[in-house]
C-alpha positions as CSV (number, residue, x, y, z in Angstrom):
1,M,-80.4,-118.9,46.5
2,I,-79.2,-117.9,43.3
3,N,-78.2,-114.6,41.6
4,T,-77.5,-113.6,38.1
5,N,-74.2,-113.0,39.2
6,D,-73.3,-116.5,40.5
7,Y,-73.3,-117.5,36.8
8,K,-70.7,-115.1,35.7
9,A,-68.9,-116.2,39.1
10,V,-68.8,-119.7,38.1
11,L,-68.0,-119.1,34.4
12,F,-65.5,-116.7,35.0
13,G,-64.2,-118.0,38.4
14,V,-63.5,-121.4,36.0
15,A,-61.7,-119.1,33.1
16,V,-59.7,-116.7,35.2
17,G,-57.8,-119.2,37.2
18,D,-57.7,-121.6,34.1
19,A,-56.0,-118.8,32.2
20,L,-53.6,-117.9,35.3
21,G,-52.1,-121.4,35.0
22,V,-52.0,-121.5,31.0
23,P,-48.6,-120.0,31.0
24,V,-46.6,-122.2,33.3
25,E,-48.8,-125.6,32.6
26,F,-46.3,-128.4,33.0
27,K,-43.8,-126.3,35.2
28,S,-42.6,-128.1,38.3
29,R,-43.5,-126.1,41.8
30,K,-40.0,-125.6,42.4
31,T,-39.6,-123.7,39.4
32,I,-42.6,-121.7,39.5
33,N,-41.2,-121.0,42.9
34,E,-38.3,-118.9,41.7
35,N,-40.8,-116.8,39.8
36,P,-44.1,-117.6,41.5
37,V,-47.2,-116.1,39.5
38,T,-48.6,-113.0,41.1
39,D,-50.8,-111.6,37.8
40,M,-52.1,-112.6,34.6
41,L,-48.8,-113.4,31.9
42,E,-48.7,-114.2,28.2
43,F,-46.7,-116.8,26.1
44,G,-45.3,-119.3,28.4
45,T,-46.1,-123.3,28.0
46,H,-48.3,-122.6,25.0
47,Y,-46.8,-119.6,23.5
48,L,-50.4,-117.5,24.1
49,P,-51.8,-114.5,24.6
50,A,-52.5,-113.1,28.4
51,G,-56.4,-114.4,29.0
52,T,-55.8,-117.4,27.0
53,W,-58.1,-120.1,28.5
54,S,-58.0,-123.8,27.6
55,D,-59.8,-127.1,27.1
56,D,-60.8,-126.8,31.4
57,S,-63.0,-123.5,29.9
58,S,-64.0,-125.0,26.6
59,L,-65.8,-127.5,27.8
60,T,-67.2,-126.3,31.0
61,F,-68.7,-123.9,28.5
62,C,-69.7,-126.5,26.3
63,L,-71.9,-128.0,28.9
64,A,-72.8,-124.7,30.2
65,E,-74.0,-124.1,26.4
66,A,-75.7,-127.5,26.5
67,L,-77.7,-126.3,29.7
68,T,-79.5,-123.3,28.2
69,V,-81.1,-125.5,26.0
70,D,-82.0,-128.2,28.3
71,F,-80.4,-131.7,29.8
72,D,-79.8,-133.8,27.6
73,L,-76.4,-136.1,27.5
74,N,-77.0,-136.1,23.4
75,I,-76.5,-132.2,23.2
76,I,-73.4,-132.2,25.7
77,A,-72.0,-134.9,23.9
78,R,-72.1,-133.3,20.4
79,N,-70.6,-129.7,22.2
80,F,-67.7,-131.8,23.4
81,I,-67.2,-133.6,19.7
82,K,-67.9,-129.9,18.2
83,W,-65.2,-128.6,20.6
84,Q,-62.5,-131.1,19.5
85,S,-63.9,-131.1,15.6
86,E,-64.9,-127.7,14.4
87,N,-63.0,-125.4,17.6
88,Y,-66.4,-124.8,19.1
89,W,-65.9,-122.7,22.2
90,T,-62.1,-122.1,21.6
91,P,-60.6,-118.7,23.2
92,S,-59.1,-118.2,19.6
93,G,-60.6,-120.9,17.2
94,F,-58.3,-123.6,18.1
95,V,-57.9,-126.7,20.6
96,F,-54.1,-126.6,21.7
97,D,-54.7,-128.6,24.9
98,I,-57.0,-132.1,25.5
99,G,-56.3,-134.8,28.2
100,N,-55.8,-138.3,27.1
101,G,-59.1,-139.7,28.6
102,T,-61.1,-137.0,27.2
103,R,-60.0,-138.1,23.5
104,D,-60.3,-141.5,23.8
105,A,-64.0,-140.7,24.6
106,I,-64.8,-138.3,22.2
107,K,-63.6,-140.8,19.8
108,Q,-65.4,-143.3,21.2
109,L,-68.8,-140.7,21.3
110,K,-68.1,-140.3,17.1
111,L,-68.3,-143.5,16.9
112,G,-71.7,-143.6,18.2
113,V,-71.3,-144.9,21.5
114,K,-73.8,-143.7,23.9
115,P,-72.7,-140.8,25.7
116,D,-72.9,-142.3,29.5
117,L,-70.6,-144.9,28.4
118,A,-68.2,-143.6,26.3
119,G,-65.7,-142.8,29.5
120,G,-63.0,-144.8,30.5
121,T,-63.6,-147.4,33.5
122,D,-60.2,-148.6,34.1
123,D,-58.1,-147.3,37.4
124,N,-55.9,-145.4,34.8
125,S,-59.2,-143.8,33.4
126,N,-58.9,-141.1,36.5
127,G,-57.4,-138.2,35.1
128,N,-59.0,-134.5,36.1
129,G,-61.1,-134.0,32.9
130,S,-64.5,-134.2,34.2
131,L,-64.1,-132.3,37.5
132,M,-62.6,-129.7,35.6
133,R,-65.7,-129.1,33.3
134,I,-68.5,-130.2,35.7
135,L,-69.2,-127.0,37.9
136,P,-72.4,-125.5,35.4
137,L,-73.8,-128.6,36.3
138,L,-75.0,-127.4,39.8
139,F,-77.6,-125.0,38.6
140,Y,-79.2,-127.9,37.4
141,I,-79.3,-130.0,40.3
142,H,-79.3,-127.8,43.4
143,D,-82.4,-128.2,44.6
144,K,-82.9,-131.8,43.5
145,P,-82.7,-134.6,45.4
146,I,-79.4,-136.3,46.7
147,N,-79.6,-139.7,44.5
148,E,-80.8,-137.5,41.5
149,R,-77.8,-135.3,42.0
150,F,-75.5,-138.2,42.6
151,E,-76.9,-140.0,39.3
152,I,-76.9,-136.7,37.2
153,T,-73.6,-136.2,37.7
154,K,-72.4,-139.3,37.5
155,Q,-74.1,-139.4,33.9
156,V,-72.3,-136.0,33.0
157,S,-69.2,-137.5,34.3
158,S,-69.1,-140.7,32.6
159,I,-69.2,-138.9,29.0
160,T,-65.7,-138.7,29.4
161,H,-64.8,-140.0,32.9
162,R,-66.9,-143.5,34.2
163,H,-64.7,-144.4,37.0
164,I,-66.7,-144.2,40.0
165,R,-63.1,-142.5,41.5
166,S,-64.1,-139.8,39.2
167,V,-67.7,-139.7,39.8
168,V,-67.2,-139.2,43.4
169,A,-64.6,-136.2,43.2
170,C,-67.4,-134.5,40.7
171,F,-70.1,-135.4,43.4
172,Y,-68.1,-133.8,45.9
173,Y,-66.8,-130.7,44.1
174,L,-70.5,-129.8,43.7
175,E,-71.6,-130.8,46.7
176,F,-69.4,-128.3,48.5
177,A,-70.2,-125.5,45.6
178,R,-74.4,-126.3,46.7
179,Q,-73.5,-125.4,50.0
180,I,-71.9,-122.4,49.3
181,L,-74.8,-120.9,47.2
182,S,-76.9,-121.3,50.6
183,G,-74.4,-119.1,52.3
184,I,-72.8,-121.7,54.4
185,D,-69.5,-120.8,55.9
186,K,-66.7,-122.9,54.4
187,F,-65.1,-124.6,56.9
188,D,-68.7,-125.8,58.3
189,I,-69.5,-127.1,54.6
190,Y,-66.3,-129.2,54.6
191,K,-66.7,-130.4,58.4
192,N,-71.1,-131.2,56.6
193,L,-69.5,-133.0,54.1
194,Q,-67.5,-135.2,55.9
195,K,-70.6,-136.7,57.6
196,E,-73.4,-136.0,54.4
197,V,-70.8,-137.7,51.4
198,S,-69.3,-140.3,53.6
199,E,-72.9,-141.8,54.6
200,Y,-74.5,-141.5,51.1
201,L,-71.6,-143.6,49.7
202,I,-72.0,-145.9,52.2
203,S,-75.7,-145.9,51.5
204,I,-75.6,-146.6,48.3
205,S,-72.9,-149.1,48.5
206,I,-69.6,-147.7,47.2
207,K,-66.7,-150.0,47.6
208,P,-64.9,-149.2,50.7
209,T,-61.3,-148.7,49.4
210,E,-62.9,-146.2,47.3
211,I,-64.3,-144.2,49.7
212,A,-60.9,-144.4,51.5
213,L,-59.1,-142.8,49.1
214,Y,-60.8,-139.7,49.9
215,N,-59.6,-140.4,53.5
216,R,-57.9,-137.0,53.6
217,L,-61.2,-135.0,52.9
218,L,-63.5,-136.7,54.6
219,K,-61.6,-137.7,57.8
220,R,-58.9,-135.4,58.4
221,N,-58.5,-131.5,58.1
222,I,-56.8,-131.4,54.7
223,F,-56.3,-127.5,55.3
224,E,-54.0,-128.3,58.3
225,L,-51.5,-130.2,55.5
226,E,-48.4,-128.3,54.6
227,E,-47.8,-127.5,50.8
228,K,-45.6,-130.1,50.1
229,E,-48.5,-132.8,51.2
230,I,-50.7,-131.2,48.2
231,Y,-50.3,-132.6,44.8
232,S,-51.1,-130.6,41.8
233,G,-50.7,-133.5,38.9
234,G,-53.5,-134.6,36.8
235,Y,-55.0,-137.2,38.8
236,V,-58.8,-136.2,39.7
237,L,-58.2,-136.9,43.7
238,H,-54.9,-135.0,43.8
239,T,-57.0,-132.0,42.0
240,L,-60.1,-131.9,44.2
241,E,-57.7,-131.9,47.0
242,A,-55.6,-129.2,46.0
243,S,-58.6,-127.3,45.1
244,I,-60.2,-127.8,48.4
245,W,-56.7,-127.2,50.5
246,C,-56.4,-123.6,48.5
247,L,-60.0,-122.6,48.9
248,L,-59.6,-123.1,53.1
249,S,-56.1,-122.0,53.3
250,T,-56.7,-118.4,51.8
251,E,-59.5,-115.7,52.4
252,N,-60.5,-114.4,49.1
253,Y,-60.6,-115.5,44.7
254,K,-57.0,-113.9,43.8
255,D,-54.8,-115.5,47.0
256,A,-57.2,-119.0,46.3
257,V,-56.5,-118.8,42.5
258,L,-52.6,-117.9,42.4
259,K,-51.8,-120.3,45.3
260,A,-53.3,-123.0,43.0
261,V,-51.5,-121.9,40.3
262,N,-47.9,-121.9,41.9
263,L,-48.5,-125.5,43.3
264,G,-47.1,-126.5,39.4
265,E,-47.4,-129.2,37.2
266,D,-51.4,-129.1,36.0
267,T,-51.7,-125.4,36.5
268,D,-54.1,-124.7,34.4
269,T,-57.0,-127.3,35.6
270,T,-55.9,-126.6,39.2
271,G,-56.6,-123.0,38.6
272,A,-60.0,-123.6,37.3
273,V,-61.4,-125.9,39.9
274,T,-60.0,-123.9,42.2
275,G,-61.3,-120.9,40.5
276,G,-64.5,-121.8,40.1
277,L,-65.4,-122.5,44.1
278,A,-63.7,-119.3,44.9
279,G,-65.7,-117.4,42.4
280,L,-68.8,-118.6,43.8
281,L,-67.9,-118.1,47.2
282,Y,-66.7,-114.6,47.2
283,G,-68.5,-113.7,44.4
284,Y,-68.0,-112.3,40.6
285,D,-67.0,-109.0,42.1
286,S,-64.0,-110.7,43.5
287,I,-62.4,-111.7,40.9
288,S,-59.9,-108.5,39.5
289,K,-61.7,-106.4,37.1
290,N,-58.1,-106.4,35.3
291,W,-58.1,-110.2,34.6
292,V,-61.4,-110.0,33.5
293,D,-61.0,-107.9,31.2
294,K,-58.7,-110.0,29.4
295,I,-60.1,-113.1,29.3
296,A,-60.4,-114.0,25.4
297,R,-64.0,-113.9,24.1
298,K,-65.3,-112.0,27.8
299,K,-68.8,-111.0,26.0
300,D,-69.2,-114.3,25.0
301,I,-68.8,-115.5,28.3
302,E,-71.0,-112.8,29.7
303,E,-73.6,-113.3,27.3
304,L,-73.4,-117.4,28.3
305,G,-74.1,-116.4,31.9
306,K,-77.1,-114.3,30.6
307,R,-78.4,-117.1,28.7
308,L,-78.1,-119.1,32.1
309,S,-79.7,-117.1,34.4
310,D,-82.5,-116.5,31.6
311,K,-83.1,-120.5,31.4
312,F,-83.2,-121.3,35.2
313,K,-85.1,-117.9,35.8
314,I,-82.7,-116.7,38.9
315,V,-84.2,-114.7,41.7
316,I,-82.2,-112.2,43.1
């Protein structure tokens, strides 16, 4: 069952995790460990005020905004173009961070390429740019059959990242979120997905070599790994693994997102992807009010959450 606070939990869960990571983006784990992040910081890497979120949240909000109208890839794509070209859904009126894959895909969209064909498909086109923004799609697909969930996820990921590896990462992430909505224990979800995701990917003939890349999630207990075995760069699989590791090795929103950010490197995205799931798992009220109050465009985000709730006629 979904309630109205789930929308705010997702939107602010992503934005707070993102904003915690922005000031230390690109810093190494070793450097951050010398002075770990414990609170919302100002300035830092991009020299921006505390509470500033990045492209991760901007594109999350662009997707959510589109869903308040209808599910239409063209609307989503137009919002992405407006973000890059017109500073739409930016925290302070300008774009300060954009991934190469997303930049290239938006260039294709501007040239008139169909949205579901705009993303890159080579092995090097597997940055975390679709994973970081995919979570609002949960509210559109959660009650659909698995084949539809996968196909819709594939379409939305493909706007910027069309390689099957990125699609599978988004699918796994949304399946995890979907079971959180059902109130299932996070470790039970992890075990469920080892069976359900594996079987589904085999059933639709995903290459075994691609499925095998996910073995740390689908065949092992990733939460048993040591921090040194968790990677936190911009590769989509590493971001997904890091987010699940942070979620399963902590017991509350604060600890999950701080653990994610303190992994270093792509701190804003690891924070955002972890924060989305943690917000949904522990609830909106679990997110520090002090952090939420610092978030740029807080009222606009609240209003977006309300419009999502109204659109999908959520039962409390």
